N, C-alpha and C positions, 0 to 999 in steps of 0.2 A: 504494500500500500504506500503510495507516495503522499507526501504532505507538502503543502505550500507554507512558506514562512514569510512573514512580513518583518523587515528589519528597518527600524526607525532610529535614526541618530537623535540623541538628546537635543542637538541644535535645531532639529526639525520640528520639535514640539512647540506649539504656540498657545494652545488652548487646553485648559483642564476642565473636566466635567466632574462635578461633585454631586453625588446622588445621596440624598438623605435616606437613612435606613429606618426612620421612625415608622412604626406600623400604620400610623394615621396620616403620614405625609407623603414621602416618596418624591419630593421636589427635586428637580434637576437644575443645577446652576452651572452654566458654562462661563468661564472667566479666563482672561489671558493670564499667562504665567506671571507677567509683570504686576498684575493686579491681585494675584492670589492671596498674598499675605495680608494686604489691606482689606480685601473683601471679607475674609474670615478671621479678622483680628479678634472678634468677640468669641470665637470658638463655638459658634452656634449656627444652626440652620437659619438661613435668612428668611425662610417662609414660616416655619412652625416654632422656631426658637429651641429646638431640641439640642442638648449638649452634644458637641462633636468630640471633645476631649474629655475622656472619663478619668484620666490620671491627673492629679493635682500638681503638674509641673509649672503651671503659670505661663507656659509657652504654647502657642497654637501649633499643633502638629502640621497643619497645612502651611503655616508661615515657615516652619522649619523645613518643610519640603521645598518650598519656593527658594529659600536661601541655599539649600543643598544643591538644587538644580543649577542655580546661578553660579555657585562655586565650581561645579563640574564644568559648566560652559566656559568659565574663565580659565580653566586649566587645559583647554584644548590643544595647546602646544605640547603638553606632556602626555595626555591621553584623551580619548573620546569615548563616551558611553553610548552603547547601542542596545536598544531593546529588541528582542527576538520574540515575535508573537506568532503562534501557530494559527494559520488561516484554515479553520476547520469548516469543511463543507458539509 
C-alpha cells in the first residue's frame, strides 16, 4: 500500500486554526501566527470563555507556541523544521 505524504516547512505556515474542545462550543478561530499570542493572551476560548490552559503556569501555551515557532524560523540558517503529514485517502 502506498501512502502520500505532505511535507510542510515551518516557514510555510501562516495561519493557525484553534478548535475549542468544550462540549457546548466547538468554535473554530483561525488566526495568523503573528497574531496568535495576542489573540489568546487570556488563555480562553474567544467564543465561550472556556479555559485553554489547565496548568497554572501563568503563560499561555498558545503564546509559547507562537514564540517557539518564531525562534525556529529565526534559526533557519542553522536548521529548518518540516512537518510530515500522512495524506490518508
